[in-house]
C-alpha positions in Angstrom: 22.4 -45.5 36.1 22.5 -43.8 32.6 19.2 -43.2 30.7 18.2 -45.5 27.9 17.6 -43.8 24.5 13.8 -44.1 25.1 14.2 -42.4 28.5 16.4 -39.7 27.0 13.7 -38.8 24.5 10.8 -39.2 26.9 12.7 -36.7 29.2 12.6 -34.2 26.3 8.8 -34.9 25.9 8.4 -34.3 29.6 10.2 -31.0 29.3 7.6 -30.0 26.7 4.8 -31.2 29.0 6.1 -28.9 31.7 5.8 -26.0 29.3 2.1 -26.9 28.8 1.7 -27.1 32.6 3.2 -23.6 33.0 0.8 -22.3 30.3 -2.2 -23.7 32.1 -2.7 -26.4 29.4 -3.2 -30.2 30.0 0.5 -31.1 30.5 1.2 -33.4 27.5 4.5 -33.1 25.5 5.8 -34.8 22.5 8.9 -35.1 20.4 9.5 -36.7 17.0 12.9 -38.3 16.5 14.6 -39.1 13.2 18.0 -40.7 13.0 18.6 -40.0 16.7 17.8 -36.3 16.3 14.7 -34.4 17.5 13.0 -32.9 14.4 9.7 -32.0 15.9 8.5 -31.0 19.4 5.2 -29.8 20.8 3.1 -29.3 23.9 -0.6 -28.9 24.3 -1.9 -25.5 23.2 -5.6 -26.1 22.9 -6.6 -23.4 25.3 -4.1 -20.8 24.1 -5.1 -21.2 20.4 -8.7 -22.2 21.0 -8.2 -25.1 18.6 -8.9 -28.7 19.6 -6.3 -30.0 17.1 -3.5 -28.2 18.9 -2.4 -31.4 20.8 1.3 -31.9 21.5 1.5 -34.7 19.0 -0.1 -32.8 16.2 2.2 -29.8 16.7 5.3 -32.1 16.8 4.2 -34.1 13.7 3.6 -30.9 11.6 7.0 -29.6 12.6 8.7 -32.9 11.7 7.0 -32.9 8.3 8.1 -29.4 7.6 11.7 -30.4 8.6 11.7 -33.4 6.3 9.7 -31.6 3.6 7.4 -34.7 3.5 4.1 -35.7 5.1 5.5 -39.2 5.3 7.6 -39.9 8.4 8.3 -43.6 8.1 11.7 -43.6 9.9 10.5 -41.5 12.8 9.5 -42.3 16.4 7.1 -40.1 18.3 7.6 -39.9 22.1 4.6 -38.6 24.0 3.9 -38.3 27.7 0.3 -39.5 27.5 -1.2 -42.2 25.3 -2.5 -40.6 22.1 -6.2 -39.9 21.5 -8.0 -41.1 18.4 -7.2 -37.9 16.5 -3.5 -38.0 17.2 -3.2 -41.8 16.8 -5.0 -41.5 13.4 -2.6 -38.7 12.4 0.3 -41.0 13.3 -1.0 -43.7 11.1 -1.4 -41.2 8.2 2.0 -39.7 8.8 3.4 -43.3 8.7 5.2 -43.0 12.0 7.4 -46.0 12.6 6.9 -46.2 16.4 4.9 -44.5 19.1 6.5 -44.4 22.5 4.3 -43.2 25.3 4.6 -42.7 29.1 1.2 -42.9 30.8 -1.8 -44.8 29.6 -5.1 -42.8 29.1 -8.0 -45.0 30.3 -10.5 -42.3 29.1 -9.3 -41.5 25.6 -6.3 -43.6 24.7 -6.3 -44.9 21.2 -3.2 -47.1 21.3 -5.1 -49.9 23.1 -6.5 -48.5 26.3 -9.9 -47.4 25.0 -9.5 -47.8 21.2 -6.9 -49.3 19.0 -6.4 -46.9 16.2 -2.6 -47.0 16.2 -1.5 -50.6 16.1 -4.6 -51.7 14.2 -3.4 -54.1 11.5 -6.5 -53.5 9.4 -5.4 -50.0 8.6 -3.0 -49.1 5.8 -0.1 -48.5 8.3 0.5 -50.1 11.6 3.1 -48.3 13.8 4.9 -50.1 16.6 3.8 -49.1 20.1 5.9 -49.0 23.2 4.1 -48.1 26.5 5.0 -47.2 30.0 8.4 -45.4 29.3 8.9 -43.1 32.4 5.3 -43.8 33.3 5.5 -42.5 36.8 6.8 -39.0 36.2 4.3 -38.6 33.3 1.4 -39.7 35.5 2.5 -37.4 38.4 2.6 -34.3 36.2 -0.9 -35.0 35.0 -2.2 -35.8 38.5 -0.7 -32.6 39.9 -2.3 -30.5 37.1 -5.8 -31.9 37.5 -5.5 -31.6 41.3 -4.8 -27.9 40.9 -7.6 -27.5 38.4 -10.1 -29.1 40.9 -8.8 -27.0 43.7 -9.1 -23.8 41.7 -12.5 -24.5 40.1 -14.1 -27.0 42.4 -14.9 -29.1 39.3 -13.4 -32.0 37.5 -11.9 -31.1 34.1 
């Protein structure tokens, strides 16, 4: 069965998440799509850069903005393997992203409805659409495997 467009782009976000995994980062990947073309991509680089703002989504958004030469991205969709946190969801509101498509929900820090509702909050100046659960299982499995390895290696929860 052929992949849907959402699955195609989520597969690309998963490819980015695997790069994070290989680098020892929490395996989250993101791509920004404009008119059917990827114009921004990123994976978590918090540890490598020692910068808490280096989430996959933030890196992909900045790249997309440079590509379009505009901080406004109203015709863009952001695909990300894990539900965005408050920082990233807030950035998506400010960047005017049209739609956020994510794989796995984040019951500890998700800001698209799981814990907070930053993105999708109609009281804010912009309210992106939200689509959840696209390729949820492979997104969850990658995260589970990563944290299992961390616990095995350190004996602690991360």
